[in-house]
DRENPA-3360 file (N, C-alpha, C; in nm, 2 decimals, always signed):
BEGIN
1 = XXXXXXXX = +0.09/-0.09/-0.01/-0.02/-0.03/-0.02/+0.09/+0.13/-0.01 ~ +0.03/+0.22/-0.05/+0.10/+0.38/-0.07/+0.00/+0.45/+0.00 ~ +0.08/+0.53/+0.11/-0.03/+0.61/+0.18/+0.03/+0.74/+0.21 ~ +0.12/+0.80/+0.08/+0.14/+0.92/+0.09/+0.07/+1.05/+0.07 ~ +0.07/+1.14/+0.13/+0.02/+1.27/+0.15/-0.14/+1.23/+0.16 ~ -0.17/+1.13/+0.28/-0.28/+1.13/+0.28/-0.39/+1.25/+0.34 ~ -0.44/+1.34/+0.25/-0.53/+1.43/+0.28/-0.62/+1.47/+0.21 ~ -0.68/+1.36/+0.17/-0.84/+1.36/+0.07/-0.94/+1.31/+0.17;
9 = XXXXXXXX = -1.04/+1.41/+0.21/-1.14/+1.34/+0.28/-1.24/+1.28/+0.19 ~ -1.28/+1.15/+0.24/-1.38/+1.11/+0.08/-1.55/+1.08/+0.17 ~ -1.59/+1.13/+0.12/-1.75/+1.08/+0.14/-1.82/+0.95/+0.07 ~ -1.77/+0.92/-0.07/-1.83/+0.82/-0.16/-1.72/+0.78/-0.26 ~ -1.73/+0.67/-0.27/-1.69/+0.58/-0.35/-1.72/+0.54/-0.46 ~ -1.65/+0.54/-0.61/-1.71/+0.47/-0.75/-1.62/+0.36/-0.73 ~ -1.68/+0.25/-0.73/-1.59/+0.14/-0.78/-1.60/+0.07/-0.89 ~ -1.50/+0.02/-0.96/-1.48/-0.07/-1.07/-1.51/-0.20/-1.02;
17 = XXXXXXXX = -1.56/-0.26/-1.15/-1.59/-0.40/-1.07/-1.50/-0.51/-1.13 ~ -1.49/-0.50/-1.23/-1.38/-0.64/-1.35/-1.25/-0.58/-1.25 ~ -1.19/-0.68/-1.21/-1.04/-0.65/-1.14/-1.05/-0.58/-1.03 ~ -1.13/-0.54/-0.99/-1.16/-0.45/-0.89/-1.22/-0.50/-0.74 ~ -1.30/-0.52/-0.77/-1.41/-0.62/-0.69/-1.44/-0.77/-0.70 ~ -1.45/-0.80/-0.83/-1.43/-0.95/-0.87/-1.34/-0.97/-0.98 ~ -1.31/-1.10/-1.02/-1.25/-1.14/-1.14/-1.37/-1.27/-1.16 ~ -1.42/-1.25/-1.28/-1.52/-1.34/-1.33/-1.66/-1.37/-1.24;
25 = XXXXXXXX = -1.64/-1.51/-1.19/-1.75/-1.51/-1.06/-1.66/-1.49/-0.93 ~ -1.53/-1.48/-0.92/-1.49/-1.50/-0.80/-1.45/-1.33/-0.72 ~ -1.50/-1.32/-0.64/-1.49/-1.22/-0.54/-1.35/-1.21/-0.50 ~ -1.28/-1.05/-0.51/-1.15/-1.04/-0.47/-1.18/-1.05/-0.31 ~ -1.07/-1.14/-0.25/-1.10/-1.13/-0.11/-1.09/-1.05/-0.03 ~ -1.17/-1.03/+0.02/-1.21/-0.89/+0.15/-1.30/-0.82/+0.07 ~ -1.32/-0.81/-0.05/-1.46/-0.73/-0.10/-1.55/-0.68/-0.01 ~ -1.66/-0.82/-0.01/-1.75/-0.81/+0.06/-1.72/-0.73/+0.18;
33 = XXXXXXXX = -1.63/-0.78/+0.29/-1.62/-0.72/+0.39/-1.57/-0.56/+0.40 ~ -1.49/-0.52/+0.29/-1.45/-0.37/+0.28/-1.58/-0.28/+0.25 ~ -1.66/-0.35/+0.17/-1.77/-0.25/+0.11/-1.86/-0.23/+0.21 ~ -1.89/-0.38/+0.31/-1.95/-0.35/+0.45/-1.94/-0.25/+0.53 ~ -1.80/-0.23/+0.56/-1.75/-0.14/+0.63/-1.73/+0.01/+0.60 ~ -1.73/+0.02/+0.47/-1.73/+0.15/+0.43/-1.90/+0.20/+0.46 ~ -1.97/+0.09/+0.37/-2.16/+0.17/+0.41/-2.16/+0.19/+0.56 ~ -2.08/+0.08/+0.63/-2.12/+0.13/+0.76/-2.07/+0.26/+0.85;
41 = XXXXXXXX = -2.00/+0.29/+0.79/-1.91/+0.43/+0.80/-1.98/+0.55/+0.72 ~ -2.09/+0.52/+0.67/-2.16/+0.63/+0.62/-2.15/+0.66/+0.48 ~ -2.04/+0.57/+0.41/-1.98/+0.61/+0.31/-2.06/+0.58/+0.17 ~ -2.08/+0.66/+0.09/-2.17/+0.63/-0.04/-2.08/+0.55/-0.12 ~ -2.17/+0.42/-0.18/-2.11/+0.34/-0.29/-2.17/+0.31/-0.39 ~ -2.12/+0.33/-0.48/-2.18/+0.33/-0.63/-2.07/+0.27/-0.73 ~ -2.11/+0.12/-0.82/-2.04/+0.07/-0.88/-2.05/+0.11/-1.02 ~ -1.92/+0.12/-1.08/-1.89/+0.20/-1.19/-1.81/+0.12/-1.31;
49 = XXXXXXXX = -1.89/+0.06/-1.38/-1.80/-0.06/-1.50/-1.86/+0.02/-1.63 ~ -1.75/-0.03/-1.70/-1.73/+0.00/-1.91/-1.80/-0.13/-1.94 ~ -1.81/-0.19/-1.90/-1.87/-0.38/-1.94/-2.01/-0.34/-1.99 ~ -2.02/-0.37/-2.10/-2.18/-0.37/-2.14/-2.23/-0.44/-2.16 ~ -2.17/-0.59/-2.14/-2.24/-0.72/-2.15/-2.38/-0.76/-2.10 ~ -2.37/-0.67/-1.97/-2.49/-0.71/-1.88/-2.58/-0.57/-1.85 ~ -2.70/-0.59/-1.81/-2.77/-0.48/-1.79/-2.73/-0.43/-1.63 ~ -2.77/-0.34/-1.58/-2.77/-0.31/-1.43/-2.82/-0.39/-1.35;
57 = XXXXXXXX = -2.95/-0.46/-1.41/-3.03/-0.52/-1.32/-2.93/-0.64/-1.28 ~ -2.88/-0.69/-1.39/-2.80/-0.84/-1.38/-2.66/-0.80/-1.29 ~ -2.62/-0.70/-1.28/-2.47/-0.67/-1.23/-2.50/-0.66/-1.08 ~ -2.65/-0.59/-1.03/-2.68/-0.60/-0.91/-2.72/-0.69/-0.85 ~ -2.79/-0.82/-0.94/-2.79/-0.94/-0.88/-2.70/-1.04/-0.87 ~ -2.57/-1.00/-0.96/-2.44/-1.07/-0.91/-2.39/-1.05/-0.80 ~ -2.37/-0.90/-0.80/-2.30/-0.85/-0.66/-2.41/-0.91/-0.52 ~ -2.53/-0.93/-0.51/-2.59/-0.97/-0.43/-2.57/-1.13/-0.41;
65 = XXXXXXXX = -2.54/-1.16/-0.52/-2.52/-1.30/-0.50/-2.37/-1.35/-0.43 ~ -2.27/-1.27/-0.50/-2.16/-1.29/-0.43/-2.13/-1.24/-0.30 ~ -2.26/-1.19/-0.22/-2.23/-1.12/-0.09/-2.27/-0.98/-0.09 ~ -2.22/-0.91/-0.18/-2.23/-0.76/-0.17/-2.39/-0.72/-0.19 ~ -2.48/-0.69/-0.11/-2.62/-0.64/-0.13/-2.60/-0.52/-0.25 ~ -2.66/-0.55/-0.36/-2.71/-0.41/-0.45/-2.84/-0.41/-0.48 ~ -2.87/-0.30/-0.57/-2.97/-0.29/-0.63/-2.94/-0.19/-0.75 ~ -3.05/-0.24/-0.86/-3.01/-0.16/-0.97/-2.95/-0.03/-0.98;
73 = XXXXXXXX = -3.02/+0.10/-0.87/-2.98/+0.21/-0.87/-2.81/+0.21/-0.82 ~ -2.76/+0.11/-0.77/-2.61/+0.12/-0.72/-2.52/+0.08/-0.85 ~ -2.58/+0.06/-0.95/-2.50/+0.02/-1.05/-2.50/+0.15/-1.17 ~ -2.40/+0.18/-1.25/-2.38/+0.25/-1.35/-2.30/+0.17/-1.46 ~ -2.33/+0.17/-1.57/-2.24/+0.14/-1.68/-2.24/+0.19/-1.78 ~ -2.17/+0.16/-1.91/-2.15/+0.23/-2.02/-2.24/+0.21/-2.09 ~ -2.35/+0.09/-2.09/-2.46/+0.08/-2.20/-2.56/+0.21/-2.16 ~ -2.58/+0.17/-2.03/-2.71/+0.25/-1.98/-2.65/+0.43/-2.04;
81 = XXXXXXXX = -2.55/+0.46/-2.01/-2.50/+0.60/-2.02/-2.51/+0.62/-2.18 ~ -2.46/+0.57/-2.28/-2.45/+0.61/-2.39/-2.57/+0.60/-2.45 ~ -2.64/+0.48/-2.39/-2.84/+0.49/-2.44/-2.92/+0.62/-2.44 ~ -2.87/+0.69/-2.29/-2.94/+0.77/-2.25/-2.87/+0.92/-2.30 ~ -2.75/+0.92/-2.32/-2.68/+1.03/-2.39/-2.71/+1.02/-2.56 ~ -2.70/+0.93/-2.62/-2.76/+0.89/-2.74/-2.94/+0.96/-2.75 ~ -3.02/+0.90/-2.69/-3.14/+0.97/-2.67/-3.17/+1.11/-2.64 ~ -3.08/+1.18/-2.55/-3.09/+1.29/-2.54/-3.08/+1.38/-2.66;
89 = XXXXXXXX = -2.92/+1.37/-2.71/-2.87/+1.39/-2.86/-2.94/+1.40/-2.96 ~ -3.05/+1.28/-2.98/-3.12/+1.27/-3.11/-3.24/+1.14/-3.07 ~ -3.31/+1.21/-3.05/-3.42/+1.12/-2.96/-3.48/+1.05/-3.08 ~ -3.50/+0.90/-3.03/-3.57/+0.80/-3.19/-3.47/+0.78/-3.30 ~ -3.33/+0.79/-3.27/-3.25/+0.74/-3.36/-3.24/+0.61/-3.39 ~ -3.20/+0.59/-3.51/-3.17/+0.44/-3.58/-3.04/+0.44/-3.54 ~ -2.99/+0.34/-3.48/-2.87/+0.29/-3.46/-2.84/+0.18/-3.48 ~ -2.72/+0.15/-3.48/-2.67/-0.03/-3.54/-2.57/-0.04/-3.42;
97 = XXXXXXXX = -2.60/-0.12/-3.31/-2.46/-0.17/-3.23/-2.44/-0.30/-3.28 ~ -2.28/-0.29/-3.26/-2.19/-0.42/-3.25/-2.18/-0.43/-3.12 ~ -2.26/-0.52/-3.05/-2.27/-0.56/-2.91/-2.38/-0.70/-2.91 ~ -2.41/-0.69/-2.75/-2.46/-0.82/-2.72/-2.62/-0.77/-2.70 ~ -2.68/-0.88/-2.66/-2.81/-0.82/-2.62/-2.90/-0.71/-2.55 ~ -2.80/-0.76/-2.39/-2.81/-0.66/-2.31/-2.78/-0.48/-2.35 ~ -2.68/-0.50/-2.39/-2.67/-0.35/-2.49/-2.82/-0.29/-2.57 ~ -2.82/-0.40/-2.65/-2.96/-0.37/-2.72/-3.07/-0.33/-2.66;
105 = XXXXXXXX = -3.09/-0.39/-2.55/-3.19/-0.37/-2.48/-3.22/-0.23/-2.39 ~ -3.09/-0.18/-2.38/-3.07/-0.03/-2.32/-3.12/+0.04/-2.43 ~ -3.05/+0.07/-2.56/-3.09/+0.15/-2.65/-3.24/+0.13/-2.67 ~ -3.32/+0.02/-2.64/-3.44/+0.02/-2.69/-3.55/+0.08/-2.59 ~ -3.47/+0.06/-2.46/-3.56/+0.11/-2.32/-3.55/+0.27/-2.37 ~ -3.41/+0.31/-2.40/-3.40/+0.48/-2.40/-3.47/+0.53/-2.52 ~ -3.55/+0.43/-2.62/-3.61/+0.51/-2.74/-3.58/+0.50/-2.84 ~ -3.45/+0.45/-2.85/-3.39/+0.42/-3.02/-3.39/+0.34/-3.06;
113 = XXXXXXXX = -3.41/+0.34/-3.19/-3.45/+0.24/-3.30/-3.36/+0.15/-3.35 ~ -3.35/+0.04/-3.35/-3.24/-0.07/-3.37/-3.27/-0.09/-3.53 ~ -3.17/-0.09/-3.60/-3.17/-0.07/-3.74/-3.01/-0.15/-3.79 ~ -3.08/-0.21/-3.92/-2.94/-0.28/-3.98/-2.94/-0.27/-4.11 ~ -2.96/-0.14/-4.15/-2.98/-0.13/-4.29/-2.87/+0.02/-4.32 ~ -2.76/-0.04/-4.37/-2.66/+0.06/-4.36/-2.72/+0.21/-4.45 ~ -2.81/+0.20/-4.55/-2.86/+0.32/-4.58/-2.93/+0.43/-4.47 ~ -3.00/+0.37/-4.36/-3.10/+0.43/-4.28/-3.02/+0.44/-4.14;
121 = XXXXXXXX = -2.90/+0.39/-4.12/-2.86/+0.39/-4.00/-2.78/+0.53/-3.94 ~ -2.84/+0.59/-3.84/-2.81/+0.71/-3.82/-2.67/+0.71/-3.72 ~ -2.66/+0.61/-3.65/-2.54/+0.60/-3.53/-2.49/+0.47/-3.56 ~ -2.35/+0.43/-3.54/-2.29/+0.25/-3.52/-2.23/+0.31/-3.39 ~ -2.26/+0.20/-3.32/-2.20/+0.18/-3.20/-2.11/+0.06/-3.17 ~ -2.00/+0.09/-3.12/-1.92/-0.02/-3.14/-1.91/-0.03/-2.94 ~ -1.90/-0.17/-2.96/-1.90/-0.25/-2.81/-1.83/-0.32/-2.76 ~ -1.82/-0.41/-2.66/-1.77/-0.52/-2.63/-1.83/-0.62/-2.69;
129 = XXXXXXXX = -1.80/-0.71/-2.77/-1.91/-0.80/-2.83/-1.79/-0.96/-2.85 ~ -1.87/-1.02/-2.77/-1.81/-1.14/-2.82/-1.86/-1.26/-2.88 ~ -1.96/-1.19/-2.98/-2.03/-1.25/-3.09/-1.98/-1.15/-3.25 ~ -1.88/-1.10/-3.22/-1.83/-1.04/-3.33/-1.85/-1.08/-3.47 ~ -1.87/-1.04/-3.57/-1.86/-1.12/-3.70/-1.81/-1.07/-3.79 ~ -1.79/-1.10/-3.93/-1.74/-1.00/-4.02/-1.92/-0.91/-4.09 ~ -1.98/-0.99/-4.04/-2.11/-0.92/-4.10/-2.16/-0.82/-4.03 ~ -2.13/-0.85/-3.92/-2.13/-0.71/-3.81/-2.05/-0.62/-3.84;
137 = XXXXXXXX = -1.92/-0.62/-3.87/-1.82/-0.55/-3.90/-1.86/-0.44/-4.03 ~ -1.94/-0.54/-4.15/-1.95/-0.48/-4.29/-2.05/-0.37/-4.28 ~ -2.17/-0.44/-4.19/-2.30/-0.34/-4.19/-2.26/-0.20/-4.08 ~ -2.16/-0.23/-4.00/-2.12/-0.11/-3.95/-2.02/+0.00/-4.05 ~ -1.91/-0.06/-4.11/-1.83/+0.00/-4.18/-1.91/+0.05/-4.31 ~ -2.04/-0.02/-4.38/-2.11/+0.05/-4.49/-2.18/+0.16/-4.41 ~ -2.23/+0.15/-4.31/-2.33/+0.27/-4.24/-2.19/+0.44/-4.22 ~ -2.09/+0.36/-4.17/-2.00/+0.46/-4.14/-1.95/+0.57/-4.26;
145 = XXXXXXXX = -1.95/+0.49/-4.41/-1.90/+0.50/-4.53/-2.01/+0.61/-4.57 ~ -2.13/+0.55/-4.57/-2.24/+0.64/-4.57/-2.26/+0.76/-4.52 ~ -2.20/+0.82/-4.39/-2.21/+0.90/-4.30/-2.29/+0.90/-4.17 ~ -2.30/+0.78/-4.13/-2.32/+0.78/-4.01/-2.24/+0.83/-3.87 ~ -2.29/+0.85/-3.78/-2.21/+0.89/-3.63/-2.12/+0.77/-3.62 ~ -2.00/+0.74/-3.56/-1.94/+0.64/-3.51/-1.92/+0.68/-3.36 ~ -2.01/+0.58/-3.25/-1.95/+0.60/-3.12/-1.94/+0.49/-3.06 ~ -1.92/+0.47/-2.94/-1.87/+0.33/-2.84/-1.90/+0.37/-2.70;
153 = XXXXXXXX = -1.94/+0.26/-2.66/-1.96/+0.25/-2.49/-1.83/+0.25/-2.44 ~ -1.75/+0.18/-2.46/-1.60/+0.22/-2.38/-1.49/+0.19/-2.48 ~ -1.38/+0.24/-2.42/-1.24/+0.22/-2.47/-1.16/+0.13/-2.43 ~ -1.20/+0.05/-2.35/-1.11/-0.07/-2.29/-1.03/-0.15/-2.38 ~ -0.90/-0.17/-2.35/-0.86/-0.28/-2.46/-0.85/-0.43/-2.43 ~ -0.87/-0.45/-2.32/-0.93/-0.54/-2.27/-1.02/-0.57/-2.12 ~ -1.03/-0.69/-2.11/-1.12/-0.72/-2.01/-1.08/-0.83/-1.90 ~ -1.00/-0.79/-1.77/-0.98/-0.89/-1.70/-1.05/-0.98/-1.67;
161 = XXXXXXXX = -1.01/-1.11/-1.67/-1.10/-1.24/-1.62/-1.01/-1.29/-1.52 ~ -1.07/-1.42/-1.46/-0.97/-1.50/-1.38/-0.88/-1.59/-1.47 ~ -0.76/-1.56/-1.44/-0.66/-1.61/-1.52/-0.64/-1.53/-1.63 ~ -0.64/-1.45/-1.67/-0.57/-1.35/-1.76/-0.70/-1.22/-1.81 ~ -0.68/-1.20/-1.95/-0.75/-1.13/-2.02/-0.84/-1.15/-2.14 ~ -0.89/-1.09/-2.19/-0.97/-1.12/-2.30/-1.01/-0.98/-2.36 ~ -1.01/-0.97/-2.53/-1.03/-0.85/-2.58/-1.16/-0.78/-2.56 ~ -1.16/-0.67/-2.53/-1.28/-0.55/-2.54/-1.30/-0.48/-2.63;
169 = XXXXXXXX = -1.38/-0.35/-2.61/-1.42/-0.32/-2.75/-1.33/-0.23/-2.80 ~ -1.23/-0.17/-2.74/-1.12/-0.14/-2.84/-1.08/-0.23/-2.95 ~ -1.10/-0.35/-2.96/-1.08/-0.41/-3.06/-1.16/-0.37/-3.20 ~ -1.31/-0.38/-3.16/-1.41/-0.34/-3.26/-1.40/-0.16/-3.29 ~ -1.37/-0.10/-3.20/-1.34/+0.03/-3.23/-1.22/+0.07/-3.36 ~ -1.07/-0.01/-3.30/-0.99/-0.06/-3.41/-1.04/-0.06/-3.53 ~ -1.13/-0.17/-3.53/-1.16/-0.23/-3.67/-1.22/-0.14/-3.77 ~ -1.29/-0.09/-3.73/-1.39/+0.03/-3.78/-1.29/+0.16/-3.80;
177 = XXXXXXXX = -1.24/+0.19/-3.73/-1.12/+0.29/-3.77/-1.04/+0.26/-3.86 ~ -0.97/+0.11/-3.87/-0.88/+0.07/-3.94/-0.96/+0.09/-4.12 ~ -1.10/+0.05/-4.12/-1.16/+0.02/-4.27/-1.23/+0.15/-4.31 ~ -1.27/+0.24/-4.22/-1.34/+0.34/-4.27/-1.24/+0.45/-4.30 ~ -1.16/+0.47/-4.20/-1.05/+0.59/-4.20/-1.12/+0.66/-4.11 ~ -1.21/+0.70/-4.05/-1.29/+0.77/-3.94/-1.26/+0.71/-3.80 ~ -1.25/+0.84/-3.72/-1.20/+0.84/-3.55/-1.36/+0.82/-3.49 ~ -1.32/+0.72/-3.39/-1.47/+0.69/-3.32/-1.48/+0.88/-3.26;
185 = XXXXXXXX = -1.64/+0.90/-3.26/-1.65/+1.05/-3.22/-1.68/+1.09/-3.09 ~ -1.75/+1.00/-3.01/-1.72/+1.00/-2.89/-1.75/+0.87/-2.79 ~ -1.75/+0.86/-2.65/-1.71/+0.71/-2.61/-1.75/+0.76/-2.47 ~ -1.91/+0.68/-2.44/-1.97/+0.70/-2.32/-1.89/+0.66/-2.20 ~ -1.84/+0.56/-2.20/-1.78/+0.49/-2.06/-1.62/+0.60/-2.02 ~ -1.59/+0.53/-1.88/-1.46/+0.59/-1.85/-1.35/+0.56/-1.93 ~ -1.27/+0.70/-1.96/-1.28/+0.79/-1.87/-1.33/+0.92/-1.92 ~ -1.48/+0.93/-1.99/-1.55/+1.00/-2.03/-1.58/+1.12/-1.92;
193 = XXXXXXXX = -1.62/+1.23/-1.99/-1.68/+1.31/-1.89/-1.80/+1.31/-1.85 ~ -1.87/+1.23/-1.94/-2.03/+1.18/-1.98/-2.06/+1.08/-1.85 ~ -1.97/+0.99/-1.82/-2.02/+0.87/-1.75/-2.00/+0.91/-1.60 ~ -1.88/+1.02/-1.56/-1.84/+1.05/-1.45/-1.93/+1.15/-1.40 ~ -2.00/+1.26/-1.49/-2.09/+1.32/-1.42/-2.24/+1.26/-1.35 ~ -2.27/+1.15/-1.47/-2.37/+1.06/-1.42/-2.34/+0.98/-1.31 ~ -2.19/+0.94/-1.27/-2.21/+0.88/-1.15/-2.16/+0.96/-1.03 ~ -2.12/+1.09/-1.06/-2.10/+1.14/-0.93/-2.26/+1.20/-0.90;
201 = XXXXXXXX = -2.35/+1.24/-0.98/-2.49/+1.27/-0.95/-2.54/+1.15/-0.88 ~ -2.55/+1.02/-0.90/-2.62/+0.92/-0.86/-2.53/+0.89/-0.70 ~ -2.41/+0.89/-0.68/-2.34/+0.92/-0.56/-2.40/+1.01/-0.47 ~ -2.41/+1.13/-0.53/-2.45/+1.27/-0.44/-2.35/+1.30/-0.34 ~ -2.25/+1.31/-0.38/-2.15/+1.39/-0.32/-2.05/+1.50/-0.41 ~ -2.02/+1.56/-0.36/-1.93/+1.66/-0.44/-1.75/+1.61/-0.45 ~ -1.74/+1.64/-0.59/-1.64/+1.60/-0.66/-1.50/+1.60/-0.58 ~ -1.49/+1.65/-0.48/-1.39/+1.70/-0.38/-1.37/+1.62/-0.26;
209 = XXXXXXXX = -1.50/+1.52/-0.26/-1.53/+1.44/-0.16/-1.58/+1.30/-0.20 ~ -1.52/+1.26/-0.36/-1.55/+1.16/-0.44/-1.39/+1.11/-0.46 ~ -1.41/+0.93/-0.47/-1.27/+0.86/-0.52/-1.33/+0.76/-0.58 ~ -1.22/+0.75/-0.71/-1.24/+0.64/-0.77/-1.15/+0.55/-0.76 ~ -1.21/+0.42/-0.76/-1.13/+0.31/-0.73/-1.11/+0.19/-0.81 ~ -1.00/+0.16/-0.88/-1.03/+0.09/-1.03/-0.87/+0.03/-1.05 ~ -0.89/-0.05/-1.12/-0.73/-0.12/-1.17/-0.69/-0.10/-1.30 ~ -0.74/+0.01/-1.39/-0.70/+0.03/-1.51/-0.64/+0.22/-1.51;
217 = XXXXXXXX = -0.51/+0.22/-1.52/-0.47/+0.36/-1.56/-0.55/+0.44/-1.64 ~ -0.55/+0.34/-1.75/-0.58/+0.43/-1.87/-0.74/+0.51/-1.85 ~ -0.82/+0.40/-1.77/-0.94/+0.44/-1.77/-0.99/+0.47/-1.65 ~ -0.98/+0.42/-1.53/-1.05/+0.46/-1.39/-0.94/+0.61/-1.35 ~ -0.84/+0.57/-1.36/-0.72/+0.66/-1.29/-0.72/+0.80/-1.39 ~ -0.73/+0.76/-1.50/-0.73/+0.92/-1.60/-0.84/+0.98/-1.58 ~ -1.00/+0.92/-1.56/-1.11/+0.97/-1.55/-1.10/+1.04/-1.41 ~ -1.04/+0.98/-1.30/-1.04/+1.05/-1.16/-0.97/+1.15/-1.19;
225 = XXXXXXXX = -0.86/+1.16/-1.22/-0.72/+1.26/-1.24/-0.79/+1.38/-1.36 ~ -0.89/+1.36/-1.44/-0.98/+1.48/-1.52/-1.06/+1.55/-1.45 ~ -1.12/+1.43/-1.38/-1.27/+1.48/-1.30/-1.23/+1.57/-1.16 ~ -1.10/+1.54/-1.14/-1.08/+1.62/-1.00/-1.14/+1.56/-0.87 ~ -1.12/+1.39/-0.89/-1.14/+1.26/-0.80/-1.03/+1.22/-0.74 ~ -1.06/+1.19/-0.59/-0.93/+1.08/-0.55/-0.90/+0.98/-0.64 ~ -0.79/+0.97/-0.69/-0.78/+0.84/-0.76/-0.69/+0.70/-0.68 ~ -0.76/+0.62/-0.66/-0.73/+0.52/-0.60/-0.69/+0.41/-0.68;
233 = XXXXXXXX = -0.56/+0.34/-0.71/-0.54/+0.23/-0.79/-0.49/+0.11/-0.71 ~ -0.58/+0.04/-0.75/-0.57/-0.11/-0.73/-0.49/-0.22/-0.79 ~ -0.40/-0.30/-0.75/-0.34/-0.37/-0.83/-0.37/-0.51/-0.85 ~ -0.52/-0.54/-0.83/-0.57/-0.71/-0.84/-0.61/-0.73/-0.99 ~ -0.61/-0.63/-1.06/-0.67/-0.64/-1.21/-0.54/-0.63/-1.28 ~ -0.55/-0.55/-1.42/-0.45/-0.55/-1.52/-0.35/-0.48/-1.49 ~ -0.31/-0.40/-1.41/-0.18/-0.30/-1.40/-0.16/-0.36/-1.28 ~ +0.03/-0.34/-1.31/+0.10/-0.42/-1.19/+0.20/-0.25/-1.17;
241 = XXXXXXXX = +0.26/-0.29/-1.04/+0.29/-0.18/-1.02/+0.45/-0.11/-1.07 ~ +0.50/-0.25/-1.15/+0.57/-0.20/-1.29/+0.57/-0.11/-1.39 ~ +0.37/-0.12/-1.41/+0.33/-0.05/-1.49/+0.34/+0.11/-1.46 ~ +0.37/+0.13/-1.34/+0.31/+0.31/-1.28/+0.47/+0.36/-1.34 ~ +0.59/+0.30/-1.35/+0.71/+0.39/-1.37/+0.70/+0.47/-1.51 ~ +0.61/+0.37/-1.62/+0.60/+0.44/-1.75/+0.50/+0.50/-1.79 ~ +0.39/+0.54/-1.67/+0.25/+0.60/-1.70/+0.29/+0.74/-1.66 ~ +0.23/+0.85/-1.75/+0.20/+0.95/-1.71/+0.14/+0.97/-1.63;
249 = XXXXXXXX = +0.02/+0.87/-1.59/-0.11/+0.90/-1.54/-0.08/+0.86/-1.40 ~ -0.10/+0.96/-1.30/-0.04/+0.91/-1.14/-0.14/+0.91/-1.06 ~ -0.16/+0.79/-1.00/-0.30/+0.78/-0.89/-0.25/+0.88/-0.75 ~ -0.36/+0.87/-0.69/-0.31/+0.95/-0.58/-0.28/+0.84/-0.45 ~ -0.30/+0.72/-0.45/-0.28/+0.64/-0.37/-0.30/+0.48/-0.43 ~ -0.21/+0.40/-0.43/-0.20/+0.28/-0.46/-0.21/+0.16/-0.35 ~ -0.33/+0.07/-0.41/-0.35/-0.02/-0.29/-0.32/-0.17/-0.36 ~ -0.30/-0.30/-0.29/-0.27/-0.40/-0.34/-0.41/-0.49/-0.37;
257 = XXXXXXXX = -0.51/-0.44/-0.32/-0.63/-0.49/-0.33/-0.72/-0.36/-0.30 ~ -0.90/-0.43/-0.29/-0.98/-0.37/-0.23/-0.96/-0.40/-0.08 ~ -0.94/-0.51/-0.01/-0.92/-0.54/+0.09/-0.81/-0.40/+0.18 ~ -0.78/-0.34/+0.13/-0.69/-0.25/+0.18/-0.74/-0.13/+0.16 ~ -0.87/-0.13/+0.13/-0.95/+0.05/+0.11/-1.00/+0.09/+0.23 ~ -1.05/-0.03/+0.31/-1.11/+0.01/+0.44/-1.01/+0.05/+0.56 ~ -0.86/+0.04/+0.54/-0.75/+0.11/+0.61/-0.73/+0.24/+0.55 ~ -0.72/+0.26/+0.39/-0.71/+0.40/+0.36/-0.81/+0.51/+0.39;
265 = XXXXXX = -0.93/+0.43/+0.37/-1.07/+0.51/+0.43/-1.06/+0.56/+0.56 ~ -0.99/+0.51/+0.63/-0.99/+0.53/+0.79/-0.91/+0.65/+0.79 ~ -0.79/+0.65/+0.71/-0.66/+0.73/+0.72/-0.70/+0.86/+0.63 ~ -0.81/+0.86/+0.55/-0.84/+0.96/+0.49/-0.90/+1.05/+0.54 ~ -1.03/+0.97/+0.64/-1.12/+1.05/+0.68/-1.09/+1.09/+0.88 ~ -0.95/+1.06/+0.89/-0.93/+1.08/+1.06/-0.96/+1.24/+1.09;
% end
């Protein structure tokens, strides 16, 4: 643990999930006890994930099943944020998502129209998609070449799982960028200012009283630094201590795992 310059009072925590609270279906040791302790101390806790593979209700059910009581309102993910962002920007827009059913459900729930006709698609959405095919790539490619907007749920290169990592949404973004020559226009997930605004509003604390706890420098820690949040890096996911030396993104604190967060919280608020 690194507790240098302990001077940030924290009233609420945004907690990443994969690599921070759990890996696949296994809790990080001490996660349930730590979160229970934070809640008992009156700290607000919201779970913030870039992963668009499940609905917020699904995440809440998983957390509860693993021993961390949670409701749908305790969870914010990139698909929820993107769907509402697009619905506000262009109500009823025709969208094509390279993604899985939970994302499609979020889009429909937000009043957007799912479409697979490249001549009619207004937005192409790149997401984490384990069912990615050439057909999906071609539909997205054709729509973007015809002028459709190009957006994404999240920028993660990989997703941490038990035993390693698997490719994430960055692979889909890269495929579309490489073939169309267009850059993605907007990304809803971390480190976007869009998702952090939604998360802080849900948390109900001021930015200077909020901490982001996550395992990724380029998403979790970058978002925290850009938004003025306390940045707490955990080494239980994709980032190692060796990675810190070559990074321009510096967290405020580094902990081995979420099991160390209760101790850090006590020091932050003493």
